LOZA-638153 format. One record per residue: x, y, z of N, C-alpha, C, O, CB in turn; residue in three letters. Coordinates in pm, 1 decimal. Atoms other than C-alpha are relative to their C-alpha. Glycine has a CB too. Example, Ala and Ser with C-alpha at 12.3 -4.5 7.8 and 13.67 -1.06 7.14 Angstrom:
2
[r [89.0,-119.0,0.0],[1230.0,-450.0,780.0],[90.0,120.0,0.0],[193.6,118.1,66.5],[-99.2,2.7,124.6],ALA]
[r [-82.0,-119.0,-6.0],[1367.0,-106.0,714.0],[-77.0,109.0,73.0],[-26.1,219.8,89.9],[41.4,46.2,-141.5],SER]
This chain:
121
[r [14.9,131.5,163.6],[837.5,-587.7,-186.7],[106.6,107.1,-82.6],[162.5,214.1,-58.6],[-231.5,-23.8,-120.6],MET]
[r [-101.7,-126.3,116.8],[1036.2,-463.8,-511.0],[-241.0,37.2,-81.7],[-358.8,1.9,-75.2],[222.8,-160.8,-221.6],SER]
[r [117.8,-33.8,81.7],[796.2,-284.6,-744.1],[-42.7,-111.6,-115.1],[-165.2,-121.2,-107.7],[31.8,138.2,-69.2],ALA]
[r [68.8,124.7,24.5],[731.3,-602.1,-978.9],[-98.1,-77.1,111.3],[-213.3,-110.8,84.1],[105.8,-87.9,-33.8],LEU]
[r [105.9,62.7,-112.4],[590.2,-764.2,-626.9],[-133.7,81.2,-38.3],[-225.4,78.4,-120.4],[51.4,31.7,183.5],SER]
[r [119.8,-135.4,15.1],[365.9,-500.5,-610.1],[-111.8,6.7,-150.7],[-233.9,-8.9,-154.5],[110.8,168.8,-10.6],ASN]
[r [63.8,-31.8,90.1],[249.8,-444.3,-920.4],[-72.7,-142.4,-7.2],[-194.5,-127.8,3.3],[79.3,59.6,-113.7],LEU]
[r [47.7,139.4,-4.0],[167.0,-854.1,-937.9],[-127.6,43.8,77.0],[-238.3,48.7,23.3],[105.4,-121.1,76.4],ASP]
[r [107.4,31.3,-94.8],[-34.9,-798.3,-586.5],[-130.0,140.2,-71.7],[-242.5,125.2,-24.0],[73.6,23.0,204.0],SER]
[r [106.6,-69.5,15.6],[-262.7,-507.7,-741.6],[-34.5,-39.4,-93.2],[-95.8,56.0,-141.1],[-0.7,115.6,3.1],MET]
[r [55.4,112.6,48.9],[-361.0,-769.0,-977.5],[-91.0,-65.6,12.2],[-206.1,-75.0,-30.2],[44.4,-58.3,4.3],LEU]
[r [136.7,125.7,-51.3],[-468.0,-1046.2,-794.6],[-79.6,122.4,126.2],[-138.2,85.8,228.0],[94.4,-214.3,116.7],ALA]
[r [117.2,1.8,-78.3],[-650.2,-818.1,-622.2],[-104.6,90.5,-51.2],[-190.1,156.3,8.0],[30.7,32.8,134.9],ALA]
[r [161.0,5.0,85.1],[-873.3,-752.8,-946.8],[-67.0,-162.8,-21.8],[-162.4,-208.6,-84.6],[24.7,72.4,-187.2],TRP]
[r [11.4,171.2,100.7],[-824.0,-1153.8,-963.4],[-115.7,-35.1,138.9],[-222.3,-92.8,117.3],[215.1,-155.3,-19.2],ASN]
[r [-5.7,129.8,-120.3],[-902.1,-1284.3,-597.5],[-195.5,39.8,30.8],[-265.4,140.5,42.0],[160.1,43.0,198.3],GLU]
[r [191.9,40.6,12.0],[-1307.0,-1426.2,-576.4],[-6.3,38.2,194.3],[-113.4,79.0,239.4],[-62.3,-261.4,-67.7],LYS]
[r [16.3,25.4,-147.8],[-1246.4,-1426.4,-168.5],[-43.7,193.3,93.8],[48.0,230.3,167.1],[194.5,-90.3,58.0],ASP]
[r [-21.9,-191.3,-41.7],[-1319.9,-1000.5,-36.3],[20.4,33.2,48.5],[51.4,152.3,45.8],[-44.5,91.9,15.9],PRO]
[r [-95.6,29.9,-111.4],[-1201.4,-1067.2,212.7],[137.2,-4.0,-2.0],[186.3,19.3,108.5],[-22.9,-105.0,42.6],LYS]
[r [-121.0,-16.5,36.4],[-864.3,-1076.4,85.7],[117.5,110.7,-68.8],[235.9,143.8,-75.2],[-11.7,-74.0,-50.2],ARG]
[r [-47.6,-163.2,106.2],[-895.6,-766.8,-151.1],[104.5,48.7,56.9],[223.4,21.9,39.4],[-113.7,146.8,-5.1],VAL]
[r [-83.5,-41.3,-112.3],[-787.5,-561.2,127.3],[190.1,-30.2,-41.1],[278.6,39.7,-90.4],[-65.3,-104.5,146.4],ARG]
[r [-127.0,63.7,-23.0],[-477.3,-776.2,154.6],[109.8,60.2,-126.6],[180.1,160.9,-118.0],[-26.2,-177.3,-3.8],GLY]
[r [-9.4,-97.5,54.6],[-367.4,-704.2,-132.4],[42.6,78.6,-28.1],[155.8,102.0,-70.5],[-26.8,24.8,4.1],HIS]
[r [-44.7,-146.1,90.0],[-393.6,-401.0,-225.6],[125.7,110.8,88.4],[197.8,199.2,41.9],[-175.8,112.1,-20.8],LEU]
[r [-96.3,-88.8,-106.5],[-188.3,-260.3,129.8],[126.4,-10.4,0.4],[207.2,80.1,21.8],[-20.2,-22.2,131.6],ASP]
[r [-57.8,-0.5,82.7],[33.6,-466.4,5.6],[105.6,87.8,-109.6],[217.8,124.9,-75.1],[-66.3,-33.4,-17.0],ALA]
[r [-31.9,-61.2,25.4],[113.3,-292.5,-265.1],[-10.7,144.0,-48.7],[73.7,201.9,-117.1],[19.8,-53.8,-18.7],ALA]
[r [16.5,-180.3,15.6],[-57.0,93.9,-274.3],[73.3,-6.1,76.8],[124.9,-98.1,140.4],[-129.1,104.9,26.1],LEU]
[r [-56.6,-76.7,-126.6],[88.6,354.2,-75.3],[-123.4,42.0,57.0],[-228.8,28.2,-4.9],[104.2,130.7,-27.9],SER]
[r [130.3,-108.9,-47.7],[-159.7,553.7,139.4],[-68.4,91.7,-102.8],[-191.5,93.3,-100.7],[53.6,109.4,108.9],PRO]
[r [99.3,-140.3,62.0],[-297.4,821.2,-67.0],[8.9,-19.8,-215.3],[32.0,72.8,-293.1],[121.8,218.3,77.0],ASP]
[r [-26.4,-43.6,111.9],[-291.1,686.6,-434.5],[-80.4,44.2,-87.1],[-185.5,98.8,-53.6],[51.7,-64.8,-43.7],VAL]
[r [50.1,-92.1,106.3],[-389.5,808.3,-741.3],[-49.0,-81.4,-115.7],[40.7,-102.4,-197.3],[110.5,99.9,-47.9],LEU]
[r [16.2,137.4,134.0],[-597.2,525.5,-1029.1],[-76.6,151.0,-66.4],[-150.1,241.8,-27.7],[-138.7,-213.2,35.3],PHE]
[r [147.2,-100.6,56.4],[-746.5,731.5,-1280.1],[16.3,-47.8,-132.5],[122.3,-35.9,-194.0],[1.1,202.1,8.1],VAL]
[r [9.0,76.8,59.4],[-887.8,528.4,-1538.7],[-131.6,85.5,-116.9],[-164.8,198.9,-82.7],[-15.9,-129.1,92.9],ASP]
[r [83.9,-143.0,75.5],[-1165.8,700.6,-1853.7],[-89.0,-36.8,148.2],[-100.7,54.7,229.7],[-106.9,-10.5,-215.0],PRO]
[r [86.5,7.0,-85.3],[-1410.5,503.1,-1585.3],[25.5,124.0,143.9],[-80.0,187.4,143.0],[4.5,-156.3,32.0],ASP]
[r [-91.5,47.3,-106.9],[-1244.8,611.2,-1271.5],[70.9,120.2,20.6],[115.2,184.3,-74.8],[94.0,-125.0,-34.0],ASN]
[r [-46.8,-59.4,-95.8],[-1117.3,815.1,-1074.7],[-7.5,10.3,147.3],[-120.7,23.8,193.7],[-14.7,72.6,-30.6],HIS]
[r [-21.6,73.2,-96.2],[-985.5,747.6,-734.6],[109.5,48.2,101.1],[222.0,67.4,54.9],[23.2,-116.3,-52.8],VAL]
[r [-120.9,-63.5,-42.9],[-776.2,879.9,-461.5],[26.9,-66.8,132.9],[-26.4,-29.8,237.5],[-11.6,159.1,9.6],VAL]
[r [-22.6,102.6,-141.5],[-648.8,619.0,-195.9],[-0.3,-56.4,-25.6],[8.8,-80.2,-146.0],[-48.6,-31.0,101.9],GLY]
[r [1.4,109.9,33.8],[-670.8,309.6,-93.6],[-158.5,-44.2,34.0],[-187.2,-156.3,-7.9],[115.4,-69.9,63.7],ILE]
[r [71.3,90.1,-15.2],[-980.0,229.1,7.6],[-105.3,51.4,-146.1],[-150.0,-27.9,-229.0],[-55.7,-9.0,164.3],ASP]
[r [67.0,-27.0,91.1],[-1167.8,415.2,-230.1],[10.4,-117.3,-165.0],[-80.6,-156.1,-238.2],[44.5,148.7,-6.6],ALA]
[r [-71.0,48.9,29.3],[-920.5,221.2,-431.3],[-97.9,-194.8,1.0],[-159.1,-261.4,-82.4],[126.8,61.2,91.3],PHE]
[r [46.8,141.7,-62.6],[-1035.2,-127.6,-258.2],[-180.7,14.5,-83.7],[-215.5,-72.7,-163.3],[7.2,0.5,233.8],GLU]
[r [170.5,0.5,9.5],[-1465.3,-14.1,-322.1],[28.9,42.9,-146.7],[-85.1,76.8,-178.5],[-115.2,123.8,116.5],ALA]
[r [-17.5,72.7,115.6],[-1347.1,-23.8,-688.7],[-13.7,-126.3,-66.7],[-98.1,-191.8,-127.7],[74.1,10.9,-11.0],MET]
[r [-87.7,163.5,-34.2],[-1198.4,-317.2,-697.5],[-135.0,-102.7,-30.0],[-142.0,-180.6,-125.1],[73.8,-25.7,216.8],VAL]
[r [104.2,45.4,-58.5],[-1555.9,-442.9,-550.3],[-50.2,-25.2,-116.3],[-54.2,-135.5,-170.8],[-71.3,75.5,94.2],HIS]
[r [64.6,-56.9,71.3],[-1712.6,-304.1,-781.5],[-111.8,-15.1,-86.3],[-232.9,4.0,-97.2],[58.6,26.6,-36.5],LYS]
[r [-88.2,78.7,95.4],[-1583.6,-464.0,-1047.0],[-61.7,-143.9,17.7],[-102.3,-223.7,-66.8],[171.5,7.8,38.6],LEU]
[r [-38.4,167.6,-48.9],[-1601.5,-781.8,-859.1],[-158.4,-4.8,-60.9],[-202.0,-69.2,-156.3],[46.7,-61.1,216.4],ILE]
[r [162.7,5.8,-6.9],[-1983.2,-710.7,-832.0],[-83.3,-37.9,-127.6],[-165.8,-127.7,-144.5],[-53.1,141.5,39.7],ALA]
[r [64.0,-14.5,105.3],[-2071.9,-616.1,-1167.2],[71.9,-75.8,-104.1],[80.4,-23.5,-215.2],[-19.9,132.2,-25.6],ASP]
[r [-40.0,180.5,93.0],[-1910.3,-981.0,-1345.5],[73.2,-35.1,64.2],[191.1,-43.5,29.7],[69.6,-29.0,-156.5],ILE]
[r [-65.5,122.1,-60.6],[-1816.0,-1171.8,-1101.5],[91.2,-92.0,-36.4],[191.4,-118.8,30.0],[-70.5,-65.7,24.3],PRO]
[r [-172.0,105.3,44.8],[-1596.5,-1441.7,-1332.7],[33.1,142.2,-87.6],[-15.8,173.8,-196.0],[-11.0,-215.9,-140.8],ASP]
[r [-83.4,-113.8,-15.3],[-1405.1,-1128.5,-1342.9],[155.9,-77.3,-24.5],[200.0,-170.8,42.3],[-27.7,80.6,163.0],VAL]
[r [-204.3,76.9,27.5],[-972.5,-1209.0,-1519.0],[-5.2,142.8,-41.5],[-96.0,200.3,-101.6],[77.3,-171.1,-160.7],LYS]
[r [-24.9,-110.7,29.1],[-797.9,-891.5,-1531.5],[122.4,-117.1,-14.7],[121.8,-227.1,40.5],[-22.6,144.7,87.4],ALA]
[r [-90.6,30.8,-13.4],[-476.4,-983.1,-1625.6],[157.7,48.1,-132.9],[167.5,85.2,-249.9],[-53.8,-126.0,25.8],GLU]
[r [-141.7,-111.4,70.2],[-126.5,-841.3,-1765.6],[73.6,-105.5,-162.9],[105.6,-222.7,-143.1],[189.7,16.0,183.2],ARG]
[r [76.3,-46.6,166.1],[-120.4,-866.8,-2173.0],[215.2,-10.9,-0.7],[252.1,-127.8,-11.5],[-148.9,240.9,-40.4],THR]
[r [-142.4,-0.8,2.4],[323.5,-801.2,-2168.9],[95.7,-26.7,105.7],[93.0,-96.5,207.1],[29.1,104.0,-36.1],SER]
[r [-103.9,-25.7,-95.1],[612.0,-722.6,-2024.3],[11.9,134.2,5.7],[-39.4,216.4,-70.3],[125.9,-61.0,-28.6],GLY]
[r [19.6,-182.2,-43.3],[685.9,-383.8,-1866.3],[170.2,-7.3,-34.3],[267.5,-82.3,-41.5],[-68.7,68.3,223.2],PHE]
[r [-74.1,-63.0,32.0],[867.7,-143.4,-1951.5],[47.6,139.0,78.6],[-18.7,239.2,105.6],[-38.3,3.4,-103.1],SER]
[r [-46.2,-127.6,-162.5],[1059.7,101.1,-1691.8],[74.0,73.0,6.0],[189.7,37.7,-16.7],[51.0,-35.6,124.5],HIS]
[r [-143.1,-112.3,-72.1],[1251.9,410.1,-1584.0],[-71.1,88.8,76.0],[-191.3,115.3,77.3],[107.4,109.1,-120.8],HIS]
[r [85.9,-109.4,-111.2],[1213.6,662.1,-1315.7],[-78.3,-47.5,60.8],[-183.8,2.4,21.5],[-76.0,108.1,-43.4],HIS]
[r [159.9,60.7,-86.1],[958.5,495.6,-1104.7],[-112.9,-3.9,-63.1],[-224.0,11.3,-12.1],[-54.1,83.1,119.3],ASN]
[r [111.6,29.8,66.1],[763.4,437.3,-1369.0],[-6.5,-118.5,-98.8],[102.3,-174.4,-112.8],[-31.6,108.8,-60.0],ARG]
[r [-4.6,223.4,-7.3],[660.2,44.5,-1531.9],[-166.9,56.2,-111.4],[-275.6,102.8,-77.4],[-49.8,-153.1,280.2],TYR]
[r [112.4,-7.4,98.0],[436.5,74.1,-1867.2],[-17.6,-157.9,-21.3],[53.3,-251.7,15.2],[36.7,93.6,-148.4],HIS]
[r [77.2,177.9,1.4],[237.8,-257.9,-1952.7],[-150.1,-11.9,-66.4],[-236.5,75.8,-67.8],[-31.4,-66.1,185.2],TYR]
[r [179.4,-5.8,58.0],[-98.4,-394.5,-2130.5],[-21.4,-96.2,48.1],[72.3,-171.1,75.9],[-59.5,-2.2,-160.4],THR]
[r [61.0,31.0,-49.9],[-349.0,-566.2,-1996.5],[-146.8,-54.2,-73.1],[-180.5,-11.4,-183.5],[15.8,80.2,75.2],TRP]
[r [118.4,37.6,105.7],[-691.9,-752.4,-2102.7],[-71.1,-32.8,136.6],[2.0,-104.0,205.4],[21.5,-141.8,-141.0],LEU]
[r [93.0,51.4,-50.3],[-984.2,-804.8,-1850.9],[-119.3,-0.3,-93.1],[-157.8,79.9,-178.2],[-16.3,56.4,114.5],VAL]
[r [117.9,130.1,84.3],[-1278.8,-1079.4,-1974.1],[-46.0,12.2,97.8],[-5.1,54.2,206.1],[26.2,-170.3,-57.6],SER]
[r [110.6,52.8,-144.3],[-1587.4,-1183.0,-1790.7],[56.4,-140.3,-81.0],[39.2,-163.4,-200.7],[-236.1,50.7,18.0],SER]
[r [-5.9,154.9,11.2],[-1458.5,-1559.0,-1792.0],[148.4,-37.8,-142.1],[264.1,3.1,-152.1],[-202.6,-62.7,-62.0],GLY]
[r [-116.1,-55.3,89.5],[-1290.3,-1648.3,-2119.5],[-13.7,107.7,-111.9],[80.0,103.2,-191.6],[53.2,-109.5,-67.5],ASP]
[r [53.4,-82.5,79.7],[-1467.3,-1345.6,-2341.3],[70.5,92.7,52.9],[71.4,108.8,175.0],[-136.9,12.9,-11.1],THR]
[r [-37.9,-99.5,-5.8],[-1256.6,-1043.0,-2404.0],[-89.7,83.4,43.4],[-203.2,67.3,-1.5],[47.8,24.1,-90.6],PRO]
[r [68.6,-128.6,-27.2],[-1387.1,-695.6,-2214.4],[34.7,71.4,-93.5],[-15.1,83.7,-205.4],[23.7,66.4,120.5],LEU]
[r [-96.9,-99.7,-43.2],[-1152.0,-467.4,-2209.9],[156.0,-15.9,-28.5],[218.8,-114.9,9.0],[-16.8,9.8,139.4],GLN]
[r [-164.7,74.8,42.3],[-760.7,-426.4,-2367.0],[31.7,130.6,18.6],[-29.9,229.2,-21.9],[52.3,-87.5,-173.2],LYS]
[r [-28.7,-164.5,7.5],[-587.3,-137.1,-2284.0],[170.8,-6.9,100.5],[218.0,-114.9,135.8],[-172.1,121.5,106.3],GLY]
[r [-113.6,26.5,-59.9],[-248.2,-62.3,-2099.1],[-8.4,98.9,109.0],[-98.3,179.8,131.6],[120.4,6.8,-89.2],MET]
[r [-17.5,-129.9,-114.3],[-103.5,140.4,-1797.5],[121.8,55.6,23.0],[229.1,11.1,-17.8],[-36.3,-34.9,138.9],ASP]
[r [-133.7,-60.0,-22.0],[138.7,332.4,-1701.1],[-3.5,42.5,186.4],[-73.5,127.8,241.0],[18.1,156.7,-122.6],VAL]
[r [-8.1,11.9,-165.3],[226.9,285.4,-1297.1],[123.4,84.4,34.4],[217.4,70.5,-43.9],[21.6,-169.8,62.9],THR]
[r [-103.9,-25.2,-76.8],[471.7,479.9,-1083.7],[16.1,-9.5,146.1],[-68.2,23.3,229.7],[24.5,100.7,-27.3],GLU]
[r [-52.6,59.9,-153.4],[603.6,384.3,-772.4],[84.0,95.6,61.1],[118.3,195.3,-2.5],[91.3,-142.0,-4.5],VAL]
[r [-49.7,-105.0,-94.6],[778.9,563.4,-486.1],[115.5,-95.1,-9.6],[111.1,-196.6,-79.0],[-80.8,44.7,157.1],ASP]
[r [-116.9,56.2,1.5],[1130.5,453.5,-414.5],[43.5,-93.6,104.6],[151.7,-151.6,113.8],[78.0,90.4,-7.9],ASP]
[r [41.9,142.5,-35.2],[986.4,210.4,-164.6],[-14.1,-150.6,-128.3],[60.1,-248.9,-131.0],[-153.7,34.6,64.3],ALA]
[r [-13.5,90.4,68.1],[864.5,-0.4,-456.1],[-182.0,-36.0,-9.5],[-238.6,-128.5,-67.7],[115.5,-104.9,65.1],GLY]
[r [140.7,-51.4,-58.4],[489.0,118.6,-332.4],[-93.8,100.4,-103.9],[-82.0,221.8,-120.7],[36.2,92.0,143.6],LYS]
[r [62.1,-61.8,91.2],[257.8,207.3,-576.6],[-89.8,101.5,-21.9],[-208.7,78.2,-0.1],[-32.8,-59.5,-35.5],ILE]
[r [38.1,-126.8,-62.3],[176.3,582.4,-589.1],[-119.3,94.5,-109.8],[-170.0,202.1,-78.3],[158.4,88.7,27.5],VAL]
[r [57.6,-87.1,78.3],[-23.1,693.7,-900.3],[5.5,-156.0,-110.4],[109.3,-220.3,-125.1],[91.5,173.3,-34.5],ARG]
[r [54.8,22.3,150.2],[-214.6,475.9,-1232.3],[-46.8,11.3,-104.0],[-136.7,-69.6,-126.9],[-29.2,-26.5,-19.5],VAL]
[r [65.5,-14.6,35.9],[-298.8,585.4,-1465.7],[-47.8,-125.3,-138.7],[10.2,-232.5,-156.4],[26.6,119.0,2.7],ASP]
[r [126.8,125.8,81.3],[-543.6,365.5,-1735.0],[22.6,11.5,-117.5],[90.1,114.1,-125.1],[-175.7,19.8,9.2],GLY]
[r [86.0,8.9,210.1],[-618.2,334.3,-2145.4],[-46.2,-62.6,-59.9],[10.3,-166.2,-95.0],[49.7,2.3,-116.0],PHE]
[r [-0.4,94.4,48.1],[-792.8,209.5,-2296.0],[6.7,-25.8,-158.3],[58.1,53.5,-237.3],[-83.2,-38.2,54.6],PHE]
[r [-58.4,87.1,152.9],[-781.8,-15.0,-2639.3],[124.7,43.0,-26.0],[216.4,75.3,49.5],[-85.7,29.6,-150.8],GLY]
[r [-180.6,-54.9,9.4],[-488.3,77.7,-2828.3],[4.6,120.6,-98.9],[-106.3,138.3,-149.3],[125.0,-137.7,-77.4],ASP]
[r [-66.9,-109.5,-15.9],[-342.2,377.5,-2945.2],[-106.4,-3.3,-190.4],[-109.9,-90.1,-277.7],[216.8,-0.3,45.4],LEU]
[r [58.3,-5.4,128.0],[-552.2,472.3,-3256.7],[159.0,49.3,-114.7],[276.0,42.9,-76.8],[-152.3,134.1,11.1],PRO]
[r [-43.0,49.7,127.0],[-385.8,505.8,-3601.5],[57.0,202.7,-29.7],[-21.6,294.6,-6.5],[-165.0,-103.2,-123.4],PRO]
[r [-39.8,-38.8,87.8],[-150.5,768.9,-3768.5],[-54.0,96.0,-36.3],[-61.3,78.3,-157.9],[10.8,-65.9,-64.7],LEU]
[r [81.7,-22.2,179.1],[-369.0,1059.7,-3943.1],[80.9,108.4,-27.8],[102.0,212.0,35.3],[-199.7,51.7,-24.7],ASP]
[r [-40.1,-52.8,69.9],[-187.8,1160.5,-4193.2],[-60.4,-34.6,-153.6],[-17.6,26.0,-251.8],[116.7,-11.7,32.9],GLY]
């Protein structure tokens, strides 16, 4: 699969309502030793990534994760923005910088919450 397909599959895992199907999305998208880091999480490997997804779904049963921009990319790195909502209520927006290997599998996700702060000056 292409890097863009894998990015969409990773996002689909966060929106999967059937817990038994989450792993299929992740296996399709992620390298076995994927690293995921954001302000709340630091996980390594598909098993830990899957546990993180299941925890969010358990905490927010009507969670919806959506990409809110196109992709900027170079050298196997992709940058995009996203929004996490509970039903129609926005909870957290942010951006990811995601790295893929030459086969398009996701090897690293660095997530950031919110907007960038204004320039001090």
